[in-house]
C-alpha positions as CSV (number, residue, x, y, z in Angstrom):
1,M,-13.8,-8.3,-5.6
2,T,-15.5,-10.9,-3.4
3,E,-14.4,-14.2,-2.0
4,S,-16.3,-17.4,-2.9
5,N,-18.5,-17.3,0.2
6,N,-19.9,-13.9,-0.8
7,R,-18.1,-11.9,1.8
8,P,-16.1,-9.0,0.6
9,A,-12.4,-9.7,0.1
10,L,-9.8,-7.8,2.2
11,T,-8.6,-5.1,0.0
12,H,-5.2,-4.8,1.7
13,I,-4.3,-8.4,1.1
14,N,-3.0,-9.4,-2.4
15,G,-3.5,-12.7,-4.2
16,C,-0.5,-14.2,-2.3
17,G,-1.9,-13.3,1.1
18,E,0.6,-10.4,1.6
19,A,-0.3,-7.0,2.9
20,H,-0.1,-4.2,0.4
21,M,-1.3,-0.7,-0.2
22,V,-4.3,-0.5,-2.4
23,D,-3.8,1.1,-5.9
24,V,-6.3,3.9,-6.1
25,S,-4.9,5.5,-9.3
26,E,-7.9,4.3,-11.5
27,K,-10.6,5.5,-9.1
28,N,-12.5,8.7,-9.7
29,D,-12.2,11.7,-7.4
30,T,-15.4,12.0,-5.4
31,V,-16.4,13.9,-2.3
32,R,-15.9,11.6,0.7
33,E,-16.8,12.2,4.3
34,A,-16.7,10.2,7.5
35,S,-17.6,10.7,11.1
36,A,-16.6,8.8,14.2
37,E,-16.9,8.9,17.9
38,A,-15.1,7.9,21.1
39,V,-16.4,8.2,24.7
40,V,-14.2,8.9,27.8
41,V,-15.7,7.8,31.1
42,M,-14.4,9.4,34.3
43,H,-15.3,10.3,37.8
44,P,-17.7,13.2,38.3
45,D,-15.0,15.2,40.1
46,T,-12.6,14.8,37.2
47,L,-15.2,15.9,34.7
48,S,-16.1,18.9,36.9
49,M,-12.4,19.9,37.1
50,I,-12.1,19.9,33.3
51,I,-15.4,21.8,32.7
52,D,-14.7,24.4,35.4
53,G,-11.2,25.1,34.0
54,R,-9.5,24.0,37.2
55,H,-7.2,21.5,35.6
56,H,-3.5,22.4,36.3
57,K,-2.4,21.5,32.8
58,G,-4.8,23.9,31.1
59,D,-7.8,23.6,28.8
60,V,-8.2,19.8,28.3
61,F,-10.9,20.1,25.7
62,A,-8.9,22.6,23.5
63,T,-5.8,20.5,23.7
64,A,-7.6,17.3,22.9
65,R,-9.4,19.0,19.9
66,I,-6.1,20.2,18.4
67,A,-4.5,16.8,19.0
68,G,-7.4,15.1,17.2
69,I,-7.2,17.4,14.2
70,Q,-3.5,16.9,13.9
71,A,-3.9,13.2,14.2
72,A,-6.3,13.1,11.3
73,K,-3.8,14.9,9.1
74,C,-1.1,12.4,10.1
75,T,-3.1,9.1,9.9
76,W,-1.0,7.9,6.9
77,Q,2.1,8.1,9.1
78,L,0.5,6.0,11.9
79,I,-1.5,3.3,9.9
80,P,0.9,1.5,7.6
81,L,-1.4,1.0,4.6
82,C,-3.2,4.3,4.6
83,H,-2.7,6.8,1.8
84,P,-1.5,10.3,2.5
85,L,-4.6,12.5,2.0
86,M,-5.2,16.2,1.4
87,L,-8.1,16.6,3.8
88,S,-10.3,19.6,3.1
89,K,-12.1,19.6,6.5
90,V,-11.5,18.1,9.9
91,T,-13.6,18.9,12.9
92,V,-13.4,17.5,16.4
93,D,-16.3,18.2,18.7
94,I,-16.1,17.5,22.4
95,R,-19.2,17.4,24.6
96,A,-19.4,16.9,28.3
97,D,-22.2,14.6,29.6
98,R,-22.3,15.4,33.3
99,P,-25.3,13.1,34.2
100,N,-23.3,10.1,32.9
101,S,-19.9,11.4,33.9
102,R,-18.4,11.1,30.4
103,V,-17.2,13.0,27.4
104,R,-18.3,12.3,23.9
105,I,-15.8,13.1,21.2
106,T,-16.9,13.2,17.5
107,S,-15.0,13.9,14.4
108,L,-15.8,14.7,10.8
109,C,-13.3,14.4,8.0
110,R,-13.9,15.4,4.3
111,L,-12.0,15.5,1.1
112,S,-12.4,15.3,-2.7
113,G,-10.3,12.3,-3.6
114,K,-9.8,8.7,-4.6
115,T,-10.0,7.0,-1.2
116,G,-12.2,7.4,1.9
117,V,-11.5,9.1,5.2
118,E,-12.8,6.6,7.7
119,M,-9.4,6.0,9.2
120,E,-8.8,9.7,9.6
121,A,-12.0,10.2,11.5
122,L,-11.3,7.2,13.7
123,T,-7.8,8.3,14.4
124,A,-9.0,11.9,15.2
125,V,-11.3,10.7,18.0
126,S,-8.8,8.1,19.3
127,V,-6.0,10.5,19.7
128,A,-8.3,13.2,21.1
129,A,-9.4,10.6,23.8
130,L,-5.8,9.6,24.4
131,T,-4.8,13.2,24.9
132,M,-7.6,13.7,27.4
133,Y,-6.5,10.6,29.3
134,D,-2.9,11.8,29.2
135,M,-3.8,15.2,30.6
136,C,-5.9,13.8,33.4
137,K,-4.1,10.6,34.4
138,A,-2.4,12.3,37.3
139,V,-5.9,13.0,38.7
140,Q,-7.6,9.7,37.7
141,K,-5.9,6.6,36.3
142,D,-9.0,4.5,35.9
143,M,-10.7,6.6,33.2
144,S,-11.8,4.4,30.3
145,I,-11.9,5.1,26.6
146,E,-14.9,3.4,25.1
147,R,-17.0,3.0,22.0
148,V,-14.5,4.1,19.4
149,R,-16.5,3.6,16.2
150,L,-17.4,4.8,12.8
151,L,-20.7,6.7,12.8
152,S,-21.0,7.3,9.1
153,K,-19.3,7.5,5.7
154,S,-20.3,8.7,2.3
155,G,-18.8,8.8,-1.1
156,G,-16.9,6.2,-3.1
157,K,-17.7,2.9,-4.7
158,S,-18.8,1.1,-1.6
159,G,-21.6,3.7,-0.9
160,D,-22.9,5.2,2.2
161,Y,-22.9,3.8,5.7
162,Q,-24.7,5.1,8.8
163,V,-24.6,3.5,12.3
164,A,-28.0,2.4,13.3
165,E,-28.0,4.0,16.7
166,H,-26.7,7.3,18.0
167,D,-26.8,8.6,21.6
């Protein structure tokens, strides 16, 4: 469905302008996949502490990874109009970038179902980044979480999407 100006209509808004959960019961099950990223920027000393395993709260990357996976599975409880999904795969990858004093978090979510997994992938990287911030805020309060974005999606009626530029 499109609006008269050829822009896609907002699917979570009904004809009366009210928010609603989209009915996906008539859609076909297809394999759907999405990936997303977030970047956490910090001081070199903070990053070294994490990488060298000297953080007093433990393994920051492992904790953030688990938090991201759990968040993807609970997205429907956090985002009001998301459907509860039976995810078949969730990965959260965390890579330190010492030269730029940052950490790049990526996620991949997959299922065979009637609706996409973009929100689950975005939630995974967001919560992983927030967990990293929470664990390190006693050491550095001015860390920043940047560039939370969808990298790709495939499957479903709207087709595939790939961000133009990766780094």
